[in-house]
C-alpha positions in Angstrom: 22.9 52.5 -15.4 24.9 49.1 -16.4 24.9 46.2 -14.1 26.9 43.0 -14.2 24.4 40.1 -13.8 25.7 36.5 -13.0 24.4 33.2 -11.4 23.2 33.8 -7.6 24.7 31.2 -5.4 24.5 30.5 -1.5 27.3 32.8 -1.1 24.9 35.7 -1.9 22.6 34.4 0.6 23.2 37.4 3.1 23.3 40.4 0.6 20.0 38.8 -1.0 18.3 38.6 2.6 19.2 42.0 3.2 17.1 43.1 0.5 14.3 40.5 0.9 14.0 41.6 4.3 13.9 45.2 3.7 11.6 44.8 0.5 9.1 42.4 1.9 9.0 43.5 5.5 6.0 41.5 6.3 6.0 38.6 4.0 9.7 37.9 3.5 10.9 34.3 2.5 12.9 33.0 5.6 16.6 32.5 5.1 16.2 28.7 4.9 13.6 28.9 2.2 16.0 31.2 0.3 18.7 29.3 0.6 17.0 25.9 -0.6 15.7 28.1 -3.5 19.6 29.2 -4.5 20.6 25.5 -4.2 17.6 24.2 -6.2 18.4 22.3 -9.6 15.6 23.4 -11.2 15.9 27.0 -9.9 17.8 29.8 -11.3 18.7 33.0 -9.4 20.2 35.8 -10.6 22.0 38.9 -8.8 22.3 42.3 -10.3 25.9 43.7 -9.3 26.7 47.4 -9.2 27.5 49.4 -6.4 27.0 45.8 -4.3 24.5 43.1 -5.0 21.6 45.8 -6.1 18.8 43.5 -7.2 18.0 39.4 -7.5 15.7 37.5 -9.2 14.7 33.9 -9.6 13.1 31.3 -11.8 11.7 27.9 -11.1 11.6 26.2 -14.5 12.6 22.6 -14.7 14.0 21.7 -18.1 11.7 20.1 -20.6 8.2 21.0 -18.8 7.2 23.6 -21.0 6.5 26.3 -17.9 7.8 28.4 -15.3 7.4 30.5 -12.5 9.0 33.6 -11.7 9.7 33.0 -7.8 10.9 36.2 -6.7 12.3 39.9 -7.6 13.7 42.7 -5.6 15.9 45.7 -6.3 17.2 47.9 -3.7 15.7 51.2 -3.4 18.6 53.4 -4.6 18.3 51.2 -7.9 14.5 51.4 -8.8 13.2 53.3 -11.8 16.8 52.8 -13.5 15.3 49.4 -15.7 17.2 47.1 -13.4 13.9 45.1 -12.8 13.1 44.9 -16.5 16.7 43.5 -17.0 16.3 41.2 -14.5 13.2 39.9 -15.8 14.4 39.8 -19.3 17.3 37.8 -18.5 15.2 35.1 -16.6 12.8 34.7 -19.4 16.1 34.0 -21.6 16.6 31.2 -19.4 13.2 30.0 -19.3 13.3 29.9 -23.1 16.8 27.7 -22.7 14.8 25.3 -20.4 12.0 24.9 -23.2 9.4 26.8 -21.5 6.8 28.1 -23.6 4.4 29.7 -20.7 5.6 31.7 -17.5 3.7 32.8 -14.6 4.0 35.0 -11.7 2.0 36.2 -8.7 2.4 39.6 -8.2 0.4 41.8 -4.8 -2.6 43.6 -5.8 -1.2 46.7 -4.2 2.2 47.2 -6.2 1.1 48.7 -9.4 5.0 49.2 -10.5 5.3 45.9 -10.4 2.2 45.0 -12.4 3.2 47.7 -14.6 6.5 46.1 -15.7 4.9 42.8 -16.0 2.2 44.1 -18.3 4.7 45.9 -20.4 6.7 42.7 -20.7 3.5 40.9 -22.0 2.5 39.3 -19.0 -1.6 39.1 -18.7 -3.8 38.8 -15.8 -5.6 35.1 -15.7 -6.7 35.0 -12.2 -6.8 36.6 -8.5 -5.9 34.7 -5.1 -7.8 36.8 -2.5 -5.8 37.5 0.3 -2.7 35.4 -0.6 -0.2 37.8 0.8 -0.4 37.3 4.9 0.0 38.8 7.4 -1.7 42.1 5.4 -4.1 39.9 3.7 -3.3 41.4 0.5 -4.6 39.8 -3.1 -2.4 38.5 -5.3 -2.6 39.0 -9.2 -1.8 35.9 -11.3 0.0 36.4 -14.6 1.0 34.3 -17.4 3.3 35.1 -20.5 3.1 33.1 -23.3 6.9 33.1 -24.7 7.2 33.7 -28.3 9.2 30.9 -30.4 12.5 32.4 -30.8 12.9 33.6 -34.7 16.1 33.5 -36.2 17.0 36.0 -39.3 19.7 35.1 -41.7 21.1 38.3 -43.4 
């Protein structure tokens, strides 16, 4: 499957919120928080276009700080298991490198083994646990970190 990735903006808010509320029923971000994220100069959000917006993902990584956080990632149910989550994550990690990040952090629900597996396959490692982080469900958050390798240049 192929998707067109492009930088998300406030014009994408309705499509993003439709996915957000469908994916994160009990702990979805509010429209106001998402609007703020999309407009923040320290964030980088993408939407994936297929049959409409099929996914989105966000990174917070101020230039020159050396670290970044994956803020959120969600894919519509019909596009899951086809590599879109990995595609979005790889695009965010590339942007993080551009912004000078050496480490990337994220939180993932302890009851989401699919997402945990994706992050582990990308090289993230568990570094801590936040008990009952996700409310109102009281689900633990697994904190993960990825040390970004230095880019290599091959001259042929």
